[in-house]
N, C-alpha and C positions, 0 to 999 in steps of 0.2 A: 333395345332389341331391334335388330335391323330386319323389319318385316314389311318393307314398303310394298312389295308385291304380294297381295293377299292370296293370289292363285297358287304361288309356289311356297308360301309360308305354312308352317304347321305348328300347332300348339304342342304336339307331341315332341317335336324337335326342340322347341323352346324349353320345355320342362326338362328334357334330357341334358341340354346344354347347361342349364342352371344347376342341375344336380351334379354334373361333372365338375363344375367350378368348386362346388362345396366339397366334393370328394378330394380335390387337389389342395384344399385348404385355402381357397380364394373366396373373398367376401366382397360385398359392395355396400355402398351407402344409400339408404333410403329405398324407395320403391323402384321396381324395374320400369324404365321408361321405354315406350314402344313408338317407333316411328309412325306406325299406322294411326296413332292418336294425335299426330302433330302436323297433319297436312295444312292446317290453317296457318301455322308459323312459316312453313316453307312457301306457301302461296303469298304471304305478306311480303316476304323478301323478294319473290319474283315480281310482284307488283311494283315494289320500290325500284328494282333494277330496270324494269320496263319503263317506268316513268322517267328514268334518267337516260333512256335511249340505249341501254346496254343489252337488250334482248331482241332477238329476231327469230322468225319461224324458219324451220328447216324441213324440207319435204323428202330428203334423201333416205333411202333404205341403207342398212349396213352393207349390203352387197354392193350397192352403187358407190358408196364411199370407198370401200376396199378396192374396187375396180379402178376408181380414179387415182387412188394412191399408187396402185401397182403400175398404172400406165403413165404416171408422171415422169417427165424427162429427167428430173433430178430430185433428190431427197430434200426435204425442208431443212433450213439452216438451224443450227443449234440443237440442243437436247430437247426433244419433244416426246410425249407419251406415244406408245405404240398405237397406230391407228389414228393419229392426230388428224382432225378434220381439215380438209383442204379448202374450205370456204365456198363451196359450190353455191349455196343459197344465200350467201351473205349480202349480195347486192342485187337481188331480184327486184324487178320493178313491181308496182302494184298490180299491173296486168298479168305478169308472169305468176305472181302468187295466186291471183284469182283463177288462172287457168289450172294450176295444180290443185286448188281446192275443189274446183268443179269436177276434176278427174277423180275425186274421192280420196285424196291423200291428206290425212290429218297430220299436221306438223308437230315435230318436236320443237322445243324452245332452246336456243343456244345463247350463250353469253358472247356478246360482241367484244372482242379483245383488240388490242392494237400492237401486236407483236411484243407484248410485255415479256420481259425477262425478269424472273425473280430468283433470289438466292437464299439458301439456308446453310447452316452448318449442322449436319446431322451427327448425333452422338456416335454412330457407328461408321457411316459412309464418309463423314467429313464434309468439306465444302461441296456444294452442289448448286448448279445454276441450270434452270430450264426455261424454255420458251412455252408460253401458255397458248394453246389453240382455242378456237371457239367451241368449247365443250358444252355438252347437253346439260341443261338445268331441269328440264321436265320432258318426259318421254311423250311420244305421240298419243298414248292413251291417257295422258294427264297425270300420270304418277310422277312425283318428284324424283329426280335422279340422285343416285348415291352421292355424287360429288357435292351437290347442294345440301342434301340432308345431313351428311356427316359433319359438315362445317357448322351448320346452324345448331346441331345437337351439341357439339363440343363447346360452342360459345355459351349456350344455355346452361350447360352443366359445369361451367368454369373449369374445363379441362386445361391443364397446364403442361401435360406431357403425353404425347401420342407414341405408342409402341406398336409396330406392325411389321409385316413382311416387306423385304426390300424390293419386291416386285411392284410396290406402290410408290416407290421413291419418285419416279418420273411424273406421277400425278400430283405430288405435293405442291409444286408451284401454282397449280390451279387453285388449291385450297388457300395458299398464301394470298393470291389475288382476291379471292372472294372475301377473305377476312379483312383485307384492306378496304374493299368496296363498301362493306357494312360497318366499318369503323371499329373492328375488333382487333385485339392484340394477337400475336402469333404464339402458339404453344411451342414447346421444345419437341423435336422429333427424334425418334430412335428407330431406324429401319434395320431389322435383323435379317440375317440370311435364312433362307427357307430350308425345310426338310424336303428332300427330293428323292425320286426314284434312282435306280442305279445308272440309268442313262442320262440323268440330269434333269428330266422333266419334273415339273412340280406336281405335288399331290393335289388332287381336286376331288371334291365329293361327287362331282358330276361325271368323273371318269370311271366308268364301269369296268374298265379293263384292269384296274388295280386288283390284284388277287392276294390281299393280305389284311391283317387286322389293322384297323385305323382308329376306331372309336375306343373310348375307355372300356366300354362293355366288351368289345371284341378283344382288346388286349388282355383283359382279365381272363378271358377264356383260354389264353395261351400262356398263362403264368405271370402276366404283368398286371398286378393290382395297382391301385392309384399311387400307393407309396413308392413302388418300384418305378412307375412312370415318372413321378416327380424326381426321383433320384437320377434316372437316365437323362431327363431334360437338364437338370442342374449340372450333371457331368459334361453334357455337350456344350454348356456355356462356361465351362471351366470354373464353376462355382462350388464344385464338390468333387471328392475323389470318386473313382469308379466304384459303384455299388454302395456308396456311403448313404445311410438313411438321413434324410433331411426333411425339414418342414418348410412350409411357405414363409413362416415368420423368420426362420433362420436365413432364408434366401434374400429377404428384404435387406437385412443388415449386411449380407455378403455381396450384394450386387455391385458390379463395377463394369461399366461399359467398355473399358479398355481390355477386359478379359474375354469379351464376346468374340468368337471366331468371325473372320471376315468372309469365309467361304461357306457355301451350303453344306449340309451334312446329309448323307444318304440314310434312308430309313433302315436299311439293313444293318448299318453300324449302330443306329440308335436302339433298335429292338431286334437283335439278331434272330430270335426264335419266332418272331411274329410272322 
């Protein structure tokens, strides 16, 4: 359970998410693991990387980073994640760091990289190579960053296959590098196209301008029970005929990554009446 930020996390949402998985016929092994209970593991890895000279403090705000990127004379070389860090605080002197700390700026912690290029062959996207920037390992408030936590969690749980949205493909070389630095093997990756709005923008729970049913509870209110949702999702992946009743167990046997569409699907096409 990704609940790193205790301010924005909610036990109500957690219970709803787990109930939704059950309604769709999805199950998990063992007890639910919460990132909020694993800070000691993340900090141990941070300490190890720091001891190897791979971590440095960064005093930049997001606004300052974005402004520097926007004002750069040229784009960075290679495929880098959106908002890739330009290295502003990478080579600060001890005096410069002290000045920033006296000004009351608590630092985030970033991984010191060396222009590393890492490659993978994704089950959907195929071959992909990306340049790894100096990404955040811990936020300025001390909370471990997603990119660190998710890698350590996958290693601890012996995850061998990661399936997620293709908006995260450009971040995957970061995870490959972290796995290498801590001596772990790489899982297989499968980045699937997103469900999007009619104008191509991705759906996001933080976007309050979306005026449609999005949760299972919402969809049930407009005639899409869990079984119909599962059928619609299976159809969108070319794993079932339109309207065909299916179970999660059936879809395990049917799954074929070569059948998965390479383009995003609009939510109006997925749930026309929602």
